[in-house]
C-alpha positions as CSV (number, residue, x, y, z in Angstrom):
1,X,83.8,12.8,-45.5
2,X,82.2,9.4,-46.0
3,X,83.0,9.4,-49.7
4,X,86.7,10.4,-49.0
5,X,86.9,7.6,-46.4
6,X,85.6,5.0,-48.8
7,X,88.0,6.1,-51.5
8,X,90.9,6.0,-49.2
9,X,89.8,2.5,-47.9
10,X,89.6,1.2,-51.5
11,X,93.1,2.6,-52.2
12,X,94.5,1.0,-49.1
13,X,92.9,-2.3,-50.0
14,X,94.2,-2.1,-53.6
15,X,97.8,-1.4,-52.3
16,X,97.6,-4.4,-49.9
17,X,96.3,-6.7,-52.5
18,X,98.9,-5.5,-55.1
19,X,101.5,-7.2,-52.8
20,X,99.5,-10.4,-53.3
21,X,99.6,-10.4,-57.1
22,X,101.6,-13.1,-59.0
23,X,104.7,-12.6,-61.1
24,X,103.3,-14.9,-63.8
25,X,99.9,-15.4,-65.5
26,X,99.8,-19.2,-65.1
27,X,99.1,-21.6,-68.0
28,X,97.1,-20.6,-71.0
29,X,94.4,-23.1,-70.0
30,X,94.1,-21.8,-66.5
31,X,94.0,-18.2,-67.7
32,X,91.1,-19.1,-69.9
33,X,89.3,-20.8,-67.0
34,X,89.6,-17.8,-64.7
35,X,89.9,-14.7,-66.9
36,X,88.7,-12.3,-64.2
37,X,91.0,-13.7,-61.5
38,X,94.5,-12.8,-60.5
39,X,97.2,-15.4,-59.7
40,X,99.7,-15.5,-56.9
41,X,103.2,-17.0,-57.2
42,X,101.9,-20.2,-55.4
43,X,99.2,-20.8,-57.9
44,X,96.2,-19.4,-55.9
45,X,93.6,-17.6,-58.1
46,X,91.6,-14.7,-56.5
47,X,89.5,-11.7,-57.2
48,X,88.1,-9.0,-54.9
49,X,84.4,-9.1,-54.4
50,X,84.1,-6.3,-51.8
51,X,86.3,-4.1,-49.6
52,X,85.2,-3.7,-46.1
53,X,86.1,-1.0,-43.5
54,X,88.5,-3.0,-41.3
55,X,91.7,-1.3,-40.1
56,X,94.2,-4.1,-40.2
57,X,94.9,-7.3,-42.0
58,X,94.8,-10.8,-40.4
59,X,98.1,-12.4,-39.3
60,X,99.1,-15.9,-38.5
61,X,98.1,-16.6,-34.9
62,X,95.0,-14.4,-35.0
63,X,91.6,-16.0,-34.4
64,X,89.4,-15.1,-37.3
65,X,85.7,-15.8,-38.3
66,X,84.9,-16.3,-42.0
67,X,81.8,-17.2,-43.9
68,X,82.5,-19.5,-46.9
69,X,80.5,-20.4,-50.0
70,X,81.8,-23.3,-52.0
71,X,80.9,-23.6,-55.7
72,X,81.6,-26.1,-58.5
73,X,83.0,-24.8,-61.8
74,X,79.4,-24.8,-63.1
75,X,78.7,-22.3,-60.3
76,X,76.5,-24.7,-58.3
77,X,76.7,-24.0,-54.5
78,X,77.3,-27.2,-52.7
79,X,78.4,-26.0,-49.2
80,X,78.0,-22.9,-47.0
81,X,79.6,-22.6,-43.6
82,X,80.8,-20.2,-41.0
83,X,84.1,-21.0,-39.2
84,X,86.1,-19.5,-36.4
85,X,89.7,-20.7,-36.2
86,X,93.4,-19.7,-35.6
87,X,94.9,-18.5,-38.9
88,X,97.9,-20.7,-39.8
89,X,100.3,-21.0,-42.7
90,X,98.8,-22.4,-45.9
91,X,98.1,-26.1,-45.8
92,X,99.5,-26.4,-49.3
93,X,100.7,-24.3,-52.2
94,X,97.7,-22.5,-53.6
95,X,95.6,-22.8,-50.5
96,X,93.4,-19.8,-49.7
97,X,94.9,-19.2,-46.2
98,X,97.5,-17.2,-48.2
99,X,94.7,-14.9,-49.3
100,X,93.2,-14.6,-45.8
101,X,96.3,-12.8,-44.7
102,X,95.6,-9.9,-47.1
103,X,92.1,-9.4,-45.8
104,X,90.6,-7.0,-43.4
105,X,87.3,-7.2,-41.5
106,X,84.4,-6.8,-44.0
107,X,86.5,-7.8,-47.0
108,X,85.2,-10.5,-49.4
109,X,87.4,-12.4,-51.9
110,X,86.8,-15.3,-54.2
111,X,89.4,-18.0,-54.6
112,X,89.9,-20.8,-57.1
113,X,91.5,-23.8,-55.3
114,X,92.4,-27.3,-56.7
115,X,89.8,-29.7,-55.4
116,X,92.3,-32.6,-55.1
117,X,94.2,-30.5,-52.5
118,X,91.3,-28.6,-50.9
119,X,89.3,-31.6,-49.7
120,X,92.0,-34.0,-48.3
121,X,94.5,-31.4,-47.1
122,X,92.4,-28.6,-45.7
123,X,88.9,-30.1,-45.1
124,X,90.1,-33.6,-44.1
125,X,87.5,-35.2,-46.5
126,X,87.6,-37.4,-49.5
127,X,86.9,-35.8,-52.9
128,X,83.1,-35.8,-53.6
129,X,81.9,-37.9,-56.4
130,X,80.5,-34.9,-58.2
131,X,83.9,-33.2,-58.5
132,X,86.7,-34.4,-60.8
133,X,90.2,-34.7,-59.3
134,X,91.7,-32.1,-61.6
135,X,88.9,-29.6,-61.1
136,X,89.0,-26.4,-59.2
137,X,86.5,-25.3,-56.5
138,X,85.5,-21.6,-56.1
139,X,85.4,-20.5,-52.5
140,X,83.9,-17.1,-51.7
141,X,85.1,-15.8,-48.4
142,X,83.7,-13.0,-46.2
143,X,86.0,-12.1,-43.3
144,X,83.7,-11.0,-40.5
145,X,86.0,-10.8,-37.4
146,X,89.7,-10.7,-36.4
147,X,90.8,-11.2,-32.9
148,X,94.5,-10.3,-32.7
149,X,96.9,-13.0,-31.3
150,X,98.4,-10.5,-28.8
151,X,95.1,-9.5,-27.3
152,X,94.0,-13.2,-27.1
153,X,97.3,-14.0,-25.2
154,X,96.8,-11.1,-22.8
155,X,93.2,-12.1,-22.1
156,X,94.1,-15.8,-21.7
157,X,96.9,-14.9,-19.3
158,X,94.5,-12.8,-17.2
159,X,92.0,-15.7,-17.1
160,X,94.7,-18.2,-16.1
161,X,95.9,-15.9,-13.3
162,X,92.3,-15.6,-12.1
163,X,91.8,-19.4,-12.1
164,X,95.0,-19.8,-10.1
165,X,93.9,-17.4,-7.4
166,X,90.1,-17.6,-7.7
167,X,87.9,-17.6,-4.6
168,X,86.4,-21.1,-4.6
169,X,83.0,-19.7,-3.6
170,X,82.9,-17.7,-6.8
171,X,83.8,-20.7,-8.9
172,X,81.2,-22.8,-7.2
173,X,78.5,-20.1,-7.7
174,X,79.3,-20.0,-11.4
175,X,79.2,-23.8,-11.6
176,X,75.9,-23.9,-9.8
177,X,74.4,-21.3,-12.1
178,X,75.4,-23.3,-15.2
179,X,74.2,-26.5,-13.7
180,X,70.8,-25.0,-12.7
181,X,70.3,-23.7,-16.2
182,X,71.4,-26.9,-17.9
183,X,74.5,-25.2,-19.4
184,X,77.3,-26.9,-17.5
185,X,78.5,-29.1,-20.3
186,X,77.0,-27.1,-23.2
187,X,79.2,-23.9,-23.0
188,X,82.8,-23.3,-22.2
189,X,84.6,-20.0,-21.7
190,X,86.5,-18.1,-24.4
191,X,90.2,-17.9,-24.0
192,X,89.7,-14.7,-22.1
193,X,87.2,-16.2,-19.6
194,X,83.9,-15.0,-21.2
195,X,81.0,-17.4,-20.8
196,X,78.6,-16.8,-23.8
197,X,75.2,-18.1,-22.7
198,X,73.3,-17.1,-25.9
199,X,73.9,-14.9,-29.0
200,X,71.8,-13.9,-32.0
201,X,73.4,-13.7,-35.4
202,X,72.7,-10.7,-37.6
203,X,74.7,-9.6,-40.7
204,X,76.1,-6.2,-39.9
205,X,79.0,-4.0,-39.2
206,X,81.4,-5.5,-36.7
207,X,82.3,-3.8,-33.4
208,X,86.0,-3.5,-32.4
209,X,88.4,-1.5,-30.4
210,X,88.6,2.1,-31.6
211,X,85.1,2.0,-33.0
212,X,82.2,4.2,-31.8
213,X,79.2,2.1,-30.7
214,X,75.8,2.5,-29.1
215,X,74.7,-0.3,-26.8
216,X,71.9,-1.2,-24.4
217,X,72.8,-3.5,-21.5
218,X,71.2,-5.1,-18.4
219,X,73.2,-6.4,-15.5
220,X,71.9,-9.0,-13.0
221,X,73.3,-11.2,-10.3
222,X,73.3,-15.0,-10.8
223,X,70.0,-15.1,-8.9
224,X,68.4,-12.8,-11.5
225,X,68.2,-9.7,-9.4
226,X,68.8,-6.6,-11.5
227,X,71.4,-4.0,-10.6
228,X,72.0,-2.1,-13.8
229,X,69.9,-1.3,-16.8
230,X,70.7,1.3,-19.5
231,X,67.1,1.5,-20.7
232,X,66.2,3.1,-17.4
233,X,68.4,6.0,-18.3
234,X,65.8,7.9,-20.4
235,X,65.8,4.8,-22.7
236,X,68.9,6.0,-24.4
237,X,71.8,3.6,-25.2
238,X,75.4,4.2,-24.1
239,X,77.3,5.9,-26.8
240,X,81.1,5.4,-26.5
241,X,84.3,4.6,-28.3
242,X,85.6,1.1,-27.5
243,X,88.9,1.1,-25.8
244,X,88.2,4.3,-23.9
245,X,89.0,3.7,-20.3
246,X,86.1,3.9,-17.7
247,X,83.2,3.5,-20.1
248,X,82.2,-0.1,-19.5
249,X,83.5,-3.0,-17.6
250,X,86.1,-5.3,-19.3
251,X,83.7,-8.2,-19.8
252,X,81.1,-6.1,-21.7
253,X,83.7,-4.6,-24.0
254,X,85.2,-8.1,-24.6
255,X,81.7,-9.4,-25.5
256,X,81.2,-6.5,-27.9
257,X,84.3,-7.6,-29.9
258,X,82.3,-10.8,-30.8
259,X,79.2,-8.8,-31.9
260,X,77.9,-7.1,-35.0
261,X,75.3,-4.3,-35.2
262,X,71.9,-5.6,-34.4
263,X,73.0,-8.6,-32.4
264,X,72.3,-9.4,-28.8
265,X,74.4,-11.5,-26.4
266,X,74.0,-12.9,-22.9
267,X,77.2,-13.5,-21.0
268,X,78.3,-14.6,-17.6
269,X,81.3,-12.7,-16.3
270,X,83.8,-13.8,-13.6
271,X,84.5,-11.0,-11.2
272,X,87.9,-10.2,-12.8
273,X,86.0,-9.2,-16.0
274,X,83.3,-7.4,-14.0
275,X,83.8,-5.4,-10.7
276,X,86.8,-7.3,-9.3
277,X,87.9,-7.7,-5.7
278,X,86.4,-4.4,-4.6
279,X,83.0,-4.6,-6.1
280,X,81.1,-1.4,-7.1
281,X,79.7,1.3,-4.8
282,X,77.8,-0.9,-2.5
283,X,75.8,-2.2,-5.4
284,X,77.9,-5.2,-6.5
285,X,79.7,-7.0,-3.7
286,X,83.4,-7.9,-4.0
287,X,84.4,-11.0,-5.9
288,X,81.0,-11.4,-7.5
289,X,80.2,-13.0,-10.9
290,X,77.4,-11.3,-12.9
291,X,75.2,-11.8,-15.9
292,X,75.0,-9.1,-18.7
293,X,72.5,-9.0,-21.5
294,X,73.9,-6.8,-24.3
295,X,72.3,-5.3,-27.4
296,X,74.6,-3.7,-30.0
297,X,72.4,-0.9,-31.4
298,X,74.8,0.9,-33.7
299,X,78.4,0.7,-35.0
300,X,79.7,3.9,-36.6
């Protein structure tokens, strides 16, 4: 079954990328420069390094996370960085945003981009002294996460509605917690209202809606008192499919969409992402913000 899935995934990726291929081969000089790359109609050169197991491609308006490695034409690495941003239209013809729209989570592509456009127009920097103005820069891109624009808008709207109607005692309690832990001006909520206090980074398979995961979690009040701990349930993690109603609270599932297998995250959740106006079975009072420590054990 796994072999069939991988073959099907490669076929789907090949079909998607075939729509990306150019009508022309480019100049003879450029073809000789990049013999193992394909060219788009805009003059962007690319080749597939790896196909991941994501389900859908990125679209303009989505928030994506990518890891980039920049190389000179002599293959010297001069910059590596991770970036999370809203995917927009290409900044110029031949810019690699064009290629990002063909990628799914886990895909890795290499691009050849003109240096005299890449630095001033996309990176907002002057051309480095060690790169000629007519040269190309190779950019290897690994797409690690896609947060769809529609989901972001829905989460942001829910957070805005909570802010408009929030109990000021809850807001003050959250502010006091951040101030006490010297986090008040160091962290800010995501668009959906998730306060990420800490997070480890581990290369691994990304969680997402529709994926089966195994997690451990520990829930506490802002004063540190524990009210929930999956490790006290025979030490077994919770095994569930994300997006299945009634498995975990909204905030925990939202946090998991930012995580990869093996990572841990500590978050503060406003009540609307936790147990809401009614609380939970005399354990969590109504309108109560909580802290969750989450460990993503496995992504299937």
